[in-house]
C-alpha positions in Angstrom: 60.3 7.6 39.0 62.2 10.6 37.6 60.9 14.1 37.9 60.5 14.3 34.0 58.3 11.2 33.9 56.2 12.5 36.8 55.6 15.8 35.0 54.6 14.0 31.7 52.1 11.8 33.5 50.6 14.8 35.2 50.3 16.6 31.9 48.5 13.6 30.3 46.1 13.3 33.1 45.2 17.0 32.9 44.6 16.7 29.2 42.3 13.7 29.7 40.3 15.6 32.4 40.0 18.8 30.5 39.4 17.3 27.0 42.4 19.0 25.6 43.6 17.5 22.3 46.6 15.3 21.9 48.6 15.1 18.7 48.7 11.4 17.4 51.2 10.2 15.0 49.7 8.5 11.9 51.7 5.3 12.6 50.4 4.8 16.2 48.8 1.4 16.6 45.3 2.5 17.8 44.6 4.3 14.5 43.9 1.0 12.6 40.9 -0.1 14.7 39.4 3.4 14.3 39.7 3.2 10.6 38.3 -0.4 10.5 35.4 0.6 12.6 34.4 3.3 10.1 34.0 0.5 7.5 31.7 -1.5 9.8 28.7 0.8 9.8 25.6 -0.9 10.9 22.0 -0.1 9.8 19.2 -0.5 12.3 16.6 -1.3 9.7 16.7 -2.6 6.1 15.0 0.7 5.3 18.2 2.4 6.3 20.1 0.4 3.7 17.6 0.9 1.0 17.2 4.6 1.6 15.0 7.1 -0.2 16.8 6.5 -3.5 17.5 4.1 -6.3 21.1 3.7 -4.9 21.7 2.6 -1.3 23.4 5.2 1.0 25.4 2.2 2.2 26.6 1.1 -1.2 30.1 -0.3 -0.9 30.0 -0.4 2.9 29.9 -3.3 5.3 27.0 -3.9 7.5 26.5 -6.2 10.5 23.6 -7.9 12.2 20.9 -7.0 9.6 17.9 -8.9 10.8 14.9 -10.1 8.8 12.7 -13.0 8.0 13.3 -14.9 4.8 10.3 -14.3 2.5 11.4 -15.8 -0.8 14.1 -18.0 -2.2 15.1 -17.1 -5.8 17.8 -19.7 -6.0 20.3 -21.7 -3.9 22.4 -18.6 -3.6 19.8 -15.8 -3.4 17.0 -15.1 -1.0 15.0 -12.0 0.2 14.6 -10.9 3.8 12.2 -8.3 5.3 12.1 -6.7 8.7 9.3 -5.1 10.7 9.8 -1.8 8.9 10.9 1.7 9.8 7.6 3.4 9.3 8.7 5.2 6.1 6.9 4.3 2.9 9.7 5.7 0.8 12.2 3.2 2.1 11.8 -0.5 1.3 11.7 -2.9 4.2 13.0 -5.8 2.1 16.3 -6.6 0.5 18.0 -9.3 -1.6 20.8 -11.4 0.0 23.5 -13.3 -1.9 24.6 -16.1 0.4 25.8 -19.3 -1.4 25.4 -22.5 0.5 23.1 -21.1 3.1 20.5 -23.6 4.3 18.0 -21.1 5.8 14.6 -21.2 4.3 11.4 -19.2 4.1 10.2 -18.2 7.5 13.6 -18.4 9.1 14.6 -15.3 11.1 18.2 -14.5 10.3 21.0 -12.1 11.0 23.2 -11.1 8.1 26.7 -9.6 7.9 28.1 -8.5 4.6 28.8 -5.8 2.1 26.0 -3.7 0.4 26.4 -3.7 -3.3 24.2 -2.4 -6.2 23.8 -5.5 -8.3 22.8 -5.7 -12.0 20.3 -8.4 -12.4 19.5 -10.4 -15.6 19.4 -8.2 -18.6 20.4 -7.5 -22.2 23.9 -6.7 -23.4 25.0 -3.3 -22.2 22.7 -3.5 -19.1 25.3 -1.6 -17.1 24.6 1.4 -19.2 20.8 1.2 -19.3 19.4 -0.7 -16.3 18.7 0.1 -12.7 20.4 -2.0 -10.0 19.1 -4.2 -7.2 20.3 -3.3 -3.8 21.9 -6.5 -2.3 23.8 -7.6 0.7 26.7 -9.9 -0.3 26.7 -11.9 2.8 29.9 -12.9 4.7 27.8 -14.5 7.5 24.2 -15.6 7.9 23.1 -16.7 11.4 19.7 -18.3 12.0 17.9 -16.9 15.0 14.7 -18.8 14.9 11.4 -18.6 13.1 9.0 -15.8 12.5 5.7 -15.2 10.7 6.1 -13.7 7.3 5.4 -9.9 7.2 2.0 -9.0 5.8 2.2 -8.2 2.1 1.5 -4.7 0.7 -1.7 -5.1 -1.3 -1.1 -3.2 -4.5 -3.7 -0.6 -5.4 -5.3 -1.0 -2.0 -2.7 -0.4 0.7 -0.7 1.7 -1.8 -1.8 3.0 -5.1 0.4 2.5 -8.1 0.9 5.8 -9.9 -1.0 6.2 -13.2 0.5 7.5 -16.4 3.7 9.0 -14.9 6.8 6.8 -14.9 9.3 9.5 -14.1 8.7 13.3 -13.9 12.0 14.7 -12.8 14.9 12.8 -14.4 15.3 10.7 -11.2 16.3 13.9 -9.3 13.5 13.7 -6.8 12.4 10.4 -5.1 8.6 10.6 -5.0 6.9 7.2 -5.0 3.5 8.8 -4.7 3.9 10.4 -8.1 6.5 8.5 -10.2 6.0 4.8 -10.9 9.7 4.1 -11.2 10.2 5.4 -7.6 7.1 3.6 -6.4 8.4 0.2 -7.5 11.9 1.1 -6.1 10.3 1.8 -2.7 9.0 -1.7 -2.6 12.1 -3.4 -3.9 12.6 -6.8 -2.1 9.3 -6.5 -0.2 6.3 -8.8 -0.2 3.4 -7.6 -2.2 0.0 -9.0 -3.2 -2.2 -8.6 -6.3 -5.9 -9.2 -5.7 -7.7 -11.3 -8.3 -5.3 -10.5 -11.2 -6.6 -9.7 -14.6 -4.3 -11.1 -17.3 -3.4 -8.5 -20.0 -1.8 -10.8 -22.6 -0.1 -14.1 -23.4 2.7 -15.6 -21.2 6.2 -15.2 -22.5 9.5 -16.1 -20.9 7.6 -17.3 -17.9 6.1 -13.9 -17.3 2.6 -12.7 -17.3 1.5 -9.1 -17.0 -1.6 -8.3 -14.9 -3.5 -5.6 -13.1 -5.5 -6.0 -9.9 -9.1 -7.0 -10.4 -10.2 -3.6 -9.1 -8.4 -1.8 -12.0 -10.5 1.0 -13.4 -9.6 0.4 -17.1 -10.6 1.3 -19.7 -9.7 -2.1 -21.2 -9.6 -2.7 -24.9 -11.8 -5.3 -26.7 -9.4 -8.1 -25.8 -9.3 -7.2 -22.1 -5.9 -5.6 -22.3 -4.5 -2.0 -22.0 -3.7 -0.1 -25.2 -1.1 2.6 -25.0 -1.8 6.2 -25.9 0.5 9.2 -26.4 0.4 10.0 -22.7 0.0 6.6 -21.1 2.3 3.6 -21.1 0.4 2.0 -18.2 3.0 1.9 -15.4 0.4 0.3 -13.2 0.6 -3.1 -14.9 2.4 -5.7 -12.9 4.9 -8.4 -14.2 4.4 -11.7 -12.5 7.7 -13.6 -13.0 6.8 -17.2 -12.4 9.4 -19.3 -10.6 9.7 -23.1 -10.6 7.8 -25.7 -12.5 7.2 -25.3 -16.2 6.7 -21.5 -16.1 7.3 -21.1 -19.8 4.5 -23.6 -20.5 1.9 -21.7 -18.6 -0.9 -21.0 -21.1 -3.0 -17.8 -20.8 -4.3 -15.0 -23.0 -5.8 -11.6 -22.9 -8.9 -11.4 -20.8 -8.2 -14.4 -18.6 -7.9 -14.0 -14.9 -6.6 -15.7 -11.8 -9.2 -16.8 -9.3 -7.4 -15.7 -6.2 -4.7 -13.5 -4.9 -1.0 -13.7 -5.9 1.8 -12.9 -3.5 5.5 -12.4 -4.3 8.5 -10.1 -3.8 9.5 -7.1 -6.0 12.7 -7.3 -7.9 14.1 -6.0 -11.2 15.5 -7.4 -14.4 15.7 -6.8 -18.2 14.7 -3.2 -17.7 11.5 -3.7 -15.7 10.3 -4.3 -12.2 8.9 -7.7 -11.5 7.1 -9.6 -8.8 8.6 -13.0 -8.2 6.1 -15.7 -7.4 5.9 -19.5 -7.3 4.1 -21.5 -10.0 2.8 -23.9 -7.4 1.2 -21.0 -5.5 -0.8 -19.6 -8.4 -4.6 -19.6 -8.0 -6.7 -21.4 -10.7 -6.8 -19.8 -14.1 -10.3 -18.7 -15.3 -10.7 -18.6 -19.1 -12.0 -15.2 -20.2 -13.5 -16.6 -23.4 -11.5 -14.6 -25.9 -11.5 -16.1 -29.4 -9.5 -15.3 -32.5 -11.4 -12.9 -34.8 -12.7 -12.9 -38.3 -12.8 -9.6 -40.2 -15.9 -7.5 -40.0 -15.4 -6.4 -43.6 -17.6 -8.1 -46.2 -15.6 -8.4 -49.4 -17.1 -6.3 -52.3 -16.2 -7.7 -55.7 -15.9 -4.1 -57.0 -13.5 -3.0 -54.3 -9.9 -3.8 -53.7 -9.1 -5.8 -50.5 -5.6 -5.3 -49.2 -3.9 -6.9 -46.1 -0.7 -6.2 -44.3 0.7 -9.2 -42.5 3.9 -9.8 -40.6 4.2 -13.6 -40.7 7.1 -13.8 -38.3 10.2 -15.5 -39.7 8.4 -17.7 -42.3 10.5 -20.1 -44.4 10.4 -23.3 -46.4 12.5 -24.9 -43.7 10.2 -27.3 -41.8 12.5 -27.4 -38.7 12.1 -23.7 -38.3 8.6 -23.2 -39.7 6.4 -26.2 -38.7 3.6 -27.4 -41.0 1.1 -26.5 -38.3 2.0 -22.8 -38.7 1.7 -23.1 -42.5 -1.8 -24.6 -42.3 -3.0 -22.2 -39.6 -1.7 -19.2 -41.5 -3.4 -20.3 -44.7 -6.6 -20.9 -42.8 -6.4 -17.4 -41.3 -5.8 -15.7 -44.7 -8.7 -17.7 -46.2 -11.2 -17.5 -43.4 -10.3 -14.6 -41.1 -9.1 -12.2 -43.9 -11.5 -13.4 -46.6 -8.8 -14.0 -49.2 -7.5 -10.5 -49.8 -6.6 -9.4 -53.4 -3.2 -8.2 -52.3 -1.2 -9.1 -49.2 1.8 -7.1 -48.1 3.9 -9.9 -46.5 6.6 -9.1 -44.0 9.4 -11.4 -42.6 9.3 -13.8 -45.5 12.7 -15.6 -45.1 14.8 -17.3 -47.7 14.2 -20.9 -48.5 16.3 -22.5 -45.7 15.5 -19.9 -43.1 18.3 -19.1 -40.6 20.8 -21.4 -42.2 24.0 -19.8 -43.4 23.9 -21.1 -47.0 24.8 -17.9 -48.9 21.5 -18.1 -50.9 18.9 -15.4 -50.3 16.2 -16.8 -52.7 12.7 -17.1 -51.1 10.7 -18.7 -54.0 10.2 -22.0 -52.1 9.2 -20.2 -48.9 6.6 -18.2 -50.7 5.4 -21.2 -52.6 5.0 -23.2 -49.4 2.4 -20.8 -48.2 0.7 -20.1 -51.5 0.4 -23.8 -52.3 -1.3 -24.4 -48.9 -3.8 -21.6 -49.6 -4.5 -23.1 -53.0 -5.0 -26.5 -51.5 -7.4 -25.3 -48.8 -9.3 -22.7 -50.9 -8.7 -23.2 -54.6 -7.4 -19.6 -54.8 -4.1 -19.1 -56.4 -1.7 -16.3 -55.2 1.4 -15.2 -57.0 4.4 -13.8 -55.1 6.6 -10.9 -56.2 9.7 -9.8 -54.2 13.3 -8.9 -54.7 16.0 -11.1 -53.0 18.2 -8.9 -50.8 22.0 -9.0 -50.8 22.9 -11.8 -48.4 22.8 -10.9 -44.8 22.5 -7.2 -45.5 18.9 -6.5 -44.4 18.8 -7.5 -40.8 16.7 -10.1 -39.0 17.9 -13.5 -38.1 21.4 -14.1 -39.6 21.2 -16.3 -42.6 17.5 -15.8 -43.0 17.3 -12.7 -45.1 13.8 -11.5 -44.2 12.2 -9.2 -46.7 8.9 -7.6 -47.6 7.0 -9.2 -50.5 3.6 -9.2 -52.2 1.2 -12.0 -52.6 -1.5 -11.1 -55.1 -4.4 -12.8 -56.8 -4.0 -12.7 -60.6 -7.7 -13.5 -61.0 -8.5 -10.1 -59.3 -5.5 -7.8 -59.8 -2.7 -7.4 -62.3 0.9 -6.4 -61.5 1.5 -3.7 -64.1 4.0 -4.8 -66.6 7.6 -3.5 -66.2 11.1 -4.4 -65.4 11.7 -6.1 -62.1 14.4 -4.4 -60.1 17.4 -6.1 -58.4 18.7 -5.7 -54.9 20.8 -2.6 -55.6 18.5 -1.0 -58.2 16.8 2.2 -57.1 13.3 2.8 -58.2 12.4 6.0 -60.0 9.4 7.7 -61.6 8.7 8.0 -65.3 5.6 9.8 -66.5 3.7 9.1 -63.3 4.7 5.4 -63.1 7.4 3.3 -61.6 10.6 2.7 -63.6 10.9 -0.7 -61.9 7.9 -2.8 -60.9 8.5 -3.9 -58.3 11.6 -1.9 -57.3 13.3 -1.0 -54.0 13.5 2.6 -52.7 17.1 3.9 -52.5 18.5 0.5 -51.5 22.2 1.4 -51.6 21.9 4.4 -49.2 23.7 3.7 -46.0 20.6 4.9 -44.2 19.1 1.5 -45.0 22.1 -0.6 -43.8 21.0 -3.7 -42.0 17.3 -2.8 -42.5 14.6 -4.2 -44.8 14.4 -2.1 -47.9 11.0 -0.7 -48.8 9.4 -2.2 -51.9 7.2 -0.2 -54.3 4.9 -1.9 -56.7 2.0 -0.9 -59.0 -1.1 -2.9 -59.4 -4.1 -2.5 -61.6 -7.6 -3.3 -60.4 -10.6 -3.0 -62.7 -8.8 -0.5 -64.9 -7.5 1.7 -62.0 -3.9 1.8 -60.8 -2.7 1.7 -57.2 0.8 2.2 -55.9 1.7 0.2 -52.7 4.9 0.7 -50.8 5.6 -2.2 -48.4 7.8 -1.2 -45.4 9.6 -2.8 -42.5 11.5 -0.1 -40.8 14.3 -0.6 -38.2 13.3 -2.1 -34.9 13.2 -0.3 -31.5 16.3 -2.2 -30.3 18.6 0.2 -28.6 15.9 2.4 -27.1 16.1 3.3 -23.4 14.0 1.1 -21.1 10.9 2.9 -19.7 12.2 1.9 -16.3 15.9 2.4 -16.9 18.5 4.6 -15.3 18.3 7.1 -18.2 15.4 9.5 -17.6 13.8 11.1 -19.4 13.7 8.2 -21.8 15.1 8.6 -25.3 14.1 6.5 -28.3 17.4 6.3 -30.1 16.1 4.1 -32.9 13.5 6.7 -33.8 16.2 8.9 -35.3 16.9 6.4 -38.1 13.2 5.8 -38.7 12.5 9.5 -39.0 15.2 9.8 -41.7 13.8 6.7 -43.5 10.3 8.1 -43.3 11.4 11.4 -44.9 13.3 9.6 -47.6 10.4 7.2 -48.5 7.9 10.1 -48.4 10.1 12.1 -50.7 10.0 9.2 -53.2 6.2 8.9 -52.9 5.7 12.7 -53.2 7.7 12.7 -56.4 5.3 10.2 -57.9 2.2 12.1 -56.7 3.7 15.3 -58.2 3.8 13.6 -61.6 0.4 11.9 -61.1 -1.8 13.9 -58.6 -4.6 11.4 -58.9 -2.4 8.5 -57.9 -4.0 6.0 -55.4 -1.3 5.3 -52.8 -1.0 2.9 -49.9 1.9 2.7 -47.5 1.7 -0.6 -45.6 3.8 -2.7 -43.3 5.6 -2.8 -40.0 6.7 0.8 -39.2 8.0 -0.2 -35.8 6.4 2.9 -34.4 3.2 4.0 -32.7 0.4 5.7 -34.6 0.9 9.0 -32.7 4.7 9.0 -33.4 6.6 11.7 -35.3 7.5 8.9 -37.8 3.9 8.3 -38.8 3.3 12.0 -39.0 6.3 12.3 -41.3 4.8 9.7 -43.6 1.4 11.5 -43.6 2.7 15.0 -44.4 0.0 17.1 -46.0 -1.2 14.7 -48.7 -1.6 11.3 -46.9 -3.6 10.0 -43.9 -3.1 7.2 -41.3 -6.2 5.1 -41.2 -5.2 3.9 -37.7 -5.7 7.4 -36.1 -9.5 7.3 -36.8 -9.9 3.7 -35.7 -11.8 2.8 -32.6 -9.3 3.0 -29.6 -10.9 -0.2 -28.1 -9.7 -2.1 -31.2 -6.5 -0.1 -31.9 -3.7 -2.7 -31.3 -1.9 -5.3 -33.4 1.1 -6.1 -31.1 1.6 -6.9 -27.5 4.7 -6.1 -25.5 5.4 -6.2 -21.7 1.8 -5.7 -20.7 0.9 -3.1 -23.4 -1.2 -3.5 -26.5 0.1 -1.2 -29.2 0.4 -0.3 -32.9 3.5 -1.0 -34.8 1.9 -1.9 -38.1 0.1 0.8 -40.1 -1.7 1.6 -43.3 -1.4 5.2 -44.7 -3.5 6.3 -47.7 -3.4 9.2 -50.1 -5.9 11.9 -49.3 -8.0 11.1 -52.4 -8.8 7.7 -50.7 -10.1 9.3 -47.5 -13.8 8.4 -47.1 -13.4 5.6 -49.6 -12.2 2.8 -47.4 -13.2 0.3 -44.7 -10.5 -0.7 -42.3 -10.2 -3.5 -39.7 -7.5 -5.0 -37.5 -8.1 -8.7 -37.2 -7.0 -10.0 -33.8 -5.8 -13.5 -34.3 -2.3 -13.5 -32.9 -1.1 -10.8 -30.5 -3.5 -11.6 -27.7 -2.9 -15.3 -27.8 -0.4 -18.1 -27.5 0.4 -20.9 -30.0 -2.0 -23.2 -28.1 -4.8 -20.8 -29.1 -3.8 -20.8 -32.8 -1.2 -17.9 -32.8 1.1 -18.0 -35.9 2.8 -14.6 -35.5 3.5 -11.9 -33.0 1.5 -9.4 -35.1 -2.1 -9.1 -36.0 -2.9 -8.5 -39.7 -4.4 -5.3 -40.9 -7.1 -5.2 -43.6 -8.4 -2.4 -45.8 -11.1 -2.4 -48.5 -10.8 0.4 -51.0 -12.9 2.1 -53.6 -10.1 3.2 -55.9 -10.4 6.7 -57.3 
């Protein structure tokens, strides 16, 4: 060995003993394994992967030997595992695994290698911009290690209380599951949970039923559901997403209950957290006894009886609107609503329904229902409406939904006047409408792809009444209550506010010409009774009858576990104290098997005109 080599070896040995640094060239071969090892980070617990956040700290990283017992199989490719836990309630002990062609089943104890990803579950178009993600291991290897007992489920509202009222309080900047419901559910993502003796809040839809534990404190409304208020969207309700069997055929209604506990795993989709559970594991259903209502109003021949009814995509096309719906709807108008003098009808479609025929006429659709009412009761209704320009007013393509009036000529008269056309804007002349009926500002771009409001004047026992039928733009496009955008913004409200101001301006012009005018604004406003939209319609000279109505009965629509108001009746101040109001619950709390014919309940008001 040369003297030079001996000195070099001695120097290297000294550096190794003393810890002195060595310069390493980037291309030296031992660099690659070091870099590779950095990508192979391993979490000791599933809780380490889930983290105290909505996004995993391991997102995009590979993990090895993640162990847990399979608690639920969602499909041939997806299952959930859960480990013994890390003792931290803020971190979930369960996780979803994507592993196609893996034969392991429930109760198998497995080891998983793979990549952690934040996965967008099922959702609406644009879900990447709106929805939260599900933390998932995209498995490269699944090894079966044996069998284990399933972990004990978290009993909701017993082992851990679901936050009340508050969904998010800090724009997702602080992860606080004890306070914010959106964080609470995230802290249980992928874990087994149990609901004791669930109370059912409303009808099944899409294979999902919304419930609360049998111990829930309420207050429940008159149907056994939960009605929203300005400060409470009820984040404690639980979506049971039924898996297997004929989930979409499961029949239930508000006020029913399940006679036993329900266990499942927490996941997320379509903007909400859900508990996946098996149809064949559901306890027996106990009928709560809820029945469709009849109005409490006794018709007075000297008072005007007016209804507002969204009849949900009604047409003369029997393949889209079955005869059973026509018969039941007629029965409801006759028996439940006591044959109103005027009915504001919403979602009346053209004659062929959602068929792209180019014809928007709805005379046959209207006649189909009025003929059935006549056949059952002997009462004749006339229909007045204005056909929209084809496919310009929203709703199902080709169906041309519109607002219309059914009225009884034996009780009321439509004031004589010129009937407007689709593009004709109504005006005021000497305190009366220039067009009867006529649309309000129909060519303004504000109303693009939205049903146009229809103003009509009727005469009852020598007194006139102006009614404006409305069906404002839907809430489509609003942020999900449990979405990634917090605080939530209701984008669709911007348009409704502008429409409300424009319609109110029209009404105010008439009231300025005729201060004693009896005015009713009716229809589907697609907004809550406490919203800025309804307050805009009220202004200083009108009053929402819903606001004074009993909270236990204040609902006409059901959506994702919440009873709520979208329909409304607003009256001029001169009618305050001169009406009787009722919401007739025949639809929203029920399924078709119970006689439901629409997703909305009708509203009814009896007036002593001034």
